[in-house]
PyMOL commands that place a pseudoatom at each C-alpha (Angstrom):
pseudoatom trace, name=CA, resn=MET, resi=1, chain=A, elem=C, hetatm=0, pos=[0.000, 0.000, 0.000]
pseudoatom trace, name=CA, resn=GLY, resi=2, chain=A, elem=C, hetatm=0, pos=[1.121, 3.548, -0.724]
pseudoatom trace, name=CA, resn=ALA, resi=3, chain=A, elem=C, hetatm=0, pos=[1.700, 6.156, 1.929]
pseudoatom trace, name=CA, resn=VAL, resi=4, chain=A, elem=C, hetatm=0, pos=[-1.234, 8.330, 2.893]
pseudoatom trace, name=CA, resn=LYS, resi=5, chain=A, elem=C, hetatm=0, pos=[-0.664, 12.070, 2.614]
pseudoatom trace, name=CA, resn=PRO, resi=6, chain=A, elem=C, hetatm=0, pos=[-1.669, 14.112, 5.649]
pseudoatom trace, name=CA, resn=LYS, resi=7, chain=A, elem=C, hetatm=0, pos=[-4.700, 16.377, 5.257]
pseudoatom trace, name=CA, resn=GLY, resi=8, chain=A, elem=C, hetatm=0, pos=[-3.708, 19.631, 3.621]
pseudoatom trace, name=CA, resn=ALA, resi=9, chain=A, elem=C, hetatm=0, pos=[-0.436, 18.242, 2.218]
pseudoatom trace, name=CA, resn=ALA, resi=10, chain=A, elem=C, hetatm=0, pos=[0.545, 19.695, -1.132]
pseudoatom trace, name=CA, resn=MET, resi=11, chain=A, elem=C, hetatm=0, pos=[0.262, 17.419, -4.129]
pseudoatom trace, name=CA, resn=GLY, resi=12, chain=A, elem=C, hetatm=0, pos=[3.144, 17.054, -6.535]
pseudoatom trace, name=CA, resn=VAL, resi=13, chain=A, elem=C, hetatm=0, pos=[6.883, 17.151, -6.035]
pseudoatom trace, name=CA, resn=ASN, resi=14, chain=A, elem=C, hetatm=0, pos=[8.945, 19.758, -4.206]
pseudoatom trace, name=CA, resn=ALA, resi=15, chain=A, elem=C, hetatm=0, pos=[12.708, 19.970, -4.549]
pseudoatom trace, name=CA, resn=TYR, resi=16, chain=A, elem=C, hetatm=0, pos=[15.744, 22.045, -3.723]
pseudoatom trace, name=CA, resn=ILE, resi=17, chain=A, elem=C, hetatm=0, pos=[18.222, 22.563, -6.537]
pseudoatom trace, name=CA, resn=LEU, resi=18, chain=A, elem=C, hetatm=0, pos=[21.796, 23.259, -5.435]
pseudoatom trace, name=CA, resn=ILE, resi=19, chain=A, elem=C, hetatm=0, pos=[23.624, 25.246, -8.083]
pseudoatom trace, name=CA, resn=GLN, resi=20, chain=A, elem=C, hetatm=0, pos=[27.278, 26.012, -8.780]
pseudoatom trace, name=CA, resn=THR, resi=21, chain=A, elem=C, hetatm=0, pos=[27.892, 29.071, -10.936]
pseudoatom trace, name=CA, resn=GLU, resi=22, chain=A, elem=C, hetatm=0, pos=[30.691, 30.731, -12.815]
pseudoatom trace, name=CA, resn=VAL, resi=23, chain=A, elem=C, hetatm=0, pos=[32.639, 33.143, -10.604]
pseudoatom trace, name=CA, resn=GLY, resi=24, chain=A, elem=C, hetatm=0, pos=[30.684, 36.354, -10.125]
pseudoatom trace, name=CA, resn=ARG, resi=25, chain=A, elem=C, hetatm=0, pos=[27.462, 35.043, -11.705]
pseudoatom trace, name=CA, resn=ALA, resi=26, chain=A, elem=C, hetatm=0, pos=[25.470, 33.932, -8.630]
pseudoatom trace, name=CA, resn=ASN, resi=27, chain=A, elem=C, hetatm=0, pos=[23.264, 37.037, -8.477]
pseudoatom trace, name=CA, resn=ASP, resi=28, chain=A, elem=C, hetatm=0, pos=[22.492, 36.814, -12.215]
pseudoatom trace, name=CA, resn=VAL, resi=29, chain=A, elem=C, hetatm=0, pos=[21.526, 33.153, -11.770]
pseudoatom trace, name=CA, resn=VAL, resi=30, chain=A, elem=C, hetatm=0, pos=[19.251, 33.978, -8.810]
pseudoatom trace, name=CA, resn=LEU, resi=31, chain=A, elem=C, hetatm=0, pos=[17.437, 36.684, -10.768]
pseudoatom trace, name=CA, resn=ALA, resi=32, chain=A, elem=C, hetatm=0, pos=[16.993, 34.445, -13.830]
pseudoatom trace, name=CA, resn=ALA, resi=33, chain=A, elem=C, hetatm=0, pos=[15.868, 31.438, -11.766]
pseudoatom trace, name=CA, resn=ARG, resi=34, chain=A, elem=C, hetatm=0, pos=[13.208, 33.454, -9.930]
pseudoatom trace, name=CA, resn=VAL, resi=35, chain=A, elem=C, hetatm=0, pos=[11.235, 33.959, -13.160]
pseudoatom trace, name=CA, resn=VAL, resi=36, chain=A, elem=C, hetatm=0, pos=[11.221, 30.260, -14.148]
pseudoatom trace, name=CA, resn=PRO, resi=37, chain=A, elem=C, hetatm=0, pos=[7.685, 28.852, -13.760]
pseudoatom trace, name=CA, resn=GLY, resi=38, chain=A, elem=C, hetatm=0, pos=[7.585, 26.515, -10.760]
pseudoatom trace, name=CA, resn=VAL, resi=39, chain=A, elem=C, hetatm=0, pos=[10.410, 28.235, -8.861]
pseudoatom trace, name=CA, resn=SER, resi=40, chain=A, elem=C, hetatm=0, pos=[9.098, 29.436, -5.506]
pseudoatom trace, name=CA, resn=ALA, resi=41, chain=A, elem=C, hetatm=0, pos=[12.399, 30.832, -4.151]
pseudoatom trace, name=CA, resn=ALA, resi=42, chain=A, elem=C, hetatm=0, pos=[16.011, 31.387, -5.196]
pseudoatom trace, name=CA, resn=HIS, resi=43, chain=A, elem=C, hetatm=0, pos=[18.839, 32.606, -2.962]
pseudoatom trace, name=CA, resn=GLU, resi=44, chain=A, elem=C, hetatm=0, pos=[22.594, 33.086, -3.010]
pseudoatom trace, name=CA, resn=VAL, resi=45, chain=A, elem=C, hetatm=0, pos=[24.308, 30.925, -0.379]
pseudoatom trace, name=CA, resn=THR, resi=46, chain=A, elem=C, hetatm=0, pos=[27.835, 30.232, 0.826]
pseudoatom trace, name=CA, resn=GLY, resi=47, chain=A, elem=C, hetatm=0, pos=[29.660, 26.925, 0.794]
pseudoatom trace, name=CA, resn=PRO, resi=48, chain=A, elem=C, hetatm=0, pos=[30.260, 24.467, -2.028]
pseudoatom trace, name=CA, resn=TYR, resi=49, chain=A, elem=C, hetatm=0, pos=[27.146, 25.750, -3.869]
pseudoatom trace, name=CA, resn=ASP, resi=50, chain=A, elem=C, hetatm=0, pos=[26.457, 29.338, -4.874]
pseudoatom trace, name=CA, resn=VAL, resi=51, chain=A, elem=C, hetatm=0, pos=[22.668, 29.319, -5.273]
pseudoatom trace, name=CA, resn=ILE, resi=52, chain=A, elem=C, hetatm=0, pos=[19.795, 27.294, -3.849]
pseudoatom trace, name=CA, resn=VAL, resi=53, chain=A, elem=C, hetatm=0, pos=[16.433, 27.149, -5.609]
pseudoatom trace, name=CA, resn=ARG, resi=54, chain=A, elem=C, hetatm=0, pos=[13.149, 25.798, -4.211]
pseudoatom trace, name=CA, resn=CYS, resi=55, chain=A, elem=C, hetatm=0, pos=[10.759, 24.516, -6.881]
pseudoatom trace, name=CA, resn=ASP, resi=56, chain=A, elem=C, hetatm=0, pos=[7.419, 22.781, -7.160]
pseudoatom trace, name=CA, resn=ALA, resi=57, chain=A, elem=C, hetatm=0, pos=[6.231, 20.472, -9.948]
pseudoatom trace, name=CA, resn=GLU, resi=58, chain=A, elem=C, hetatm=0, pos=[3.253, 18.212, -10.596]
pseudoatom trace, name=CA, resn=SER, resi=59, chain=A, elem=C, hetatm=0, pos=[5.391, 15.081, -11.044]
pseudoatom trace, name=CA, resn=VAL, resi=60, chain=A, elem=C, hetatm=0, pos=[8.975, 13.847, -11.026]
pseudoatom trace, name=CA, resn=ASP, resi=61, chain=A, elem=C, hetatm=0, pos=[8.914, 13.975, -14.830]
pseudoatom trace, name=CA, resn=ASP, resi=62, chain=A, elem=C, hetatm=0, pos=[7.789, 17.614, -14.742]
pseudoatom trace, name=CA, resn=LEU, resi=63, chain=A, elem=C, hetatm=0, pos=[10.536, 18.343, -12.213]
pseudoatom trace, name=CA, resn=GLY, resi=64, chain=A, elem=C, hetatm=0, pos=[13.115, 16.805, -14.544]
pseudoatom trace, name=CA, resn=ARG, resi=65, chain=A, elem=C, hetatm=0, pos=[11.819, 18.841, -17.477]
pseudoatom trace, name=CA, resn=MET, resi=66, chain=A, elem=C, hetatm=0, pos=[12.017, 22.008, -15.380]
pseudoatom trace, name=CA, resn=VAL, resi=67, chain=A, elem=C, hetatm=0, pos=[15.593, 21.320, -14.295]
pseudoatom trace, name=CA, resn=VAL, resi=68, chain=A, elem=C, hetatm=0, pos=[16.908, 20.261, -17.700]
pseudoatom trace, name=CA, resn=GLY, resi=69, chain=A, elem=C, hetatm=0, pos=[14.698, 22.475, -19.861]
pseudoatom trace, name=CA, resn=ALA, resi=70, chain=A, elem=C, hetatm=0, pos=[14.788, 25.714, -17.883]
pseudoatom trace, name=CA, resn=ILE, resi=71, chain=A, elem=C, hetatm=0, pos=[17.103, 25.821, -14.854]
pseudoatom trace, name=CA, resn=GLN, resi=72, chain=A, elem=C, hetatm=0, pos=[20.192, 24.315, -16.504]
pseudoatom trace, name=CA, resn=LYS, resi=73, chain=A, elem=C, hetatm=0, pos=[19.789, 26.686, -19.463]
pseudoatom trace, name=CA, resn=VAL, resi=74, chain=A, elem=C, hetatm=0, pos=[20.266, 29.771, -17.266]
pseudoatom trace, name=CA, resn=PRO, resi=75, chain=A, elem=C, hetatm=0, pos=[23.544, 31.428, -18.323]
pseudoatom trace, name=CA, resn=GLY, resi=76, chain=A, elem=C, hetatm=0, pos=[26.286, 31.146, -15.709]
pseudoatom trace, name=CA, resn=ILE, resi=77, chain=A, elem=C, hetatm=0, pos=[25.285, 27.765, -14.245]
pseudoatom trace, name=CA, resn=THR, resi=78, chain=A, elem=C, hetatm=0, pos=[28.053, 25.171, -14.297]
pseudoatom trace, name=CA, resn=ARG, resi=79, chain=A, elem=C, hetatm=0, pos=[26.475, 22.322, -12.254]
pseudoatom trace, name=CA, resn=THR, resi=80, chain=A, elem=C, hetatm=0, pos=[23.214, 21.419, -10.519]
pseudoatom trace, name=CA, resn=LEU, resi=81, chain=A, elem=C, hetatm=0, pos=[22.232, 18.887, -7.875]
pseudoatom trace, name=CA, resn=THR, resi=82, chain=A, elem=C, hetatm=0, pos=[18.493, 18.231, -7.496]
pseudoatom trace, name=CA, resn=CYS, resi=83, chain=A, elem=C, hetatm=0, pos=[17.269, 17.171, -4.025]
pseudoatom trace, name=CA, resn=PRO, resi=84, chain=A, elem=C, hetatm=0, pos=[13.597, 16.130, -4.012]
pseudoatom trace, name=CA, resn=VAL, resi=85, chain=A, elem=C, hetatm=0, pos=[11.779, 16.650, -0.717]
pseudoatom trace, name=CA, resn=VAL, resi=86, chain=A, elem=C, hetatm=0, pos=[10.562, 13.432, 0.920]
pseudoatom trace, name=CA, resn=ASN, resi=87, chain=A, elem=C, hetatm=0, pos=[7.613, 13.232, 3.264]
pseudoatom trace, name=CA, resn=PHE, resi=88, chain=A, elem=C, hetatm=0, pos=[7.658, 10.201, 5.530]
for i in range(1, 88): cmd.bond("trace and resi %d" % i, "trace and resi %d" % (i + 1))
show_as sticks, trace
zoom trace
């Protein structure tokens, strides 16, 4: 049997995308990512990644299309790591 979602839980898939950018391009990437449909937040961060993006999609396939078709095409991005949110 599949897991039962708690009342009021959002449907679909939520994920954080950790992004490495070219030197000096983090702010440009944040601004470009914020206008991608499905992106709910984008911030510059410190550490091994330069930007973190929160996104929402209807399915894992839609999430993949968003990452490959929109996020990875933003100029200045060199690498992404997608971390889907799990709800146990």
